[in-house]
C-alpha positions in Angstrom: -12.4 -10.8 25.3 -8.7 -10.9 24.8 -6.5 -8.4 23.1 -5.1 -9.4 19.6 -1.4 -10.0 19.5 1.0 -7.6 17.7 1.6 -10.1 15.0 -2.2 -10.5 14.4 -2.6 -6.8 14.2 0.2 -6.5 11.6 -1.2 -9.4 9.6 -4.7 -7.8 9.6 -3.3 -4.4 8.5 -1.3 -6.0 5.7 -4.4 -7.8 4.5 -6.3 -4.6 4.4 -3.5 -2.9 2.5 -3.2 -5.8 0.0 -6.9 -5.6 -0.8 -6.6 -1.8 -1.3 -3.6 -2.3 -3.6 -5.5 -4.9 -5.6 -8.5 -2.5 -6.0 -6.2 0.3 -7.1 -4.4 -2.0 -9.6 -7.7 -3.2 -11.0 -9.1 0.3 -11.4 -5.9 1.5 -12.9 -5.8 -1.4 -15.4 -9.4 -0.7 -16.5 -8.9 3.1 -16.8 -11.3 3.8 -13.9 -8.9 5.7 -11.7 -9.4 9.4 -11.6 -6.6 11.4 -13.2 -5.8 13.2 -9.9 -5.4 9.8 -8.2 -3.2 8.5 -11.0 -0.9 11.5 -10.7 -0.6 11.0 -6.9 0.2 7.3 -7.4 2.8 8.0 -10.0 4.5 10.6 -7.6 4.4 8.1 -4.7 5.9 5.3 -6.9 8.6 7.6 -8.1 9.4 8.7 -4.5 9.6 5.0 -3.4 12.0 4.2 -6.2 14.4 7.0 -5.3 14.1 6.8 -1.5 16.6 4.8 0.5 15.3 1.8 2.3 14.6 2.4 5.9 12.8 0.8 8.8 12.9 -2.6 10.5 12.8 -4.6 7.4 16.0 -3.0 6.2 17.9 -3.7 9.4 
């Protein structure tokens, strides 16, 4: 059994995150998201809009 490459691990993680984001968006659009979760998402989105870009992608 071989170890997955770094690129494969990143691709797998992104796929999982994409599916989670799609579920959240679907639940949000249909009004099925709990109010507490909606509040948390709004705070995270606001923080992302105001935060400076950092990390490898920005370099």
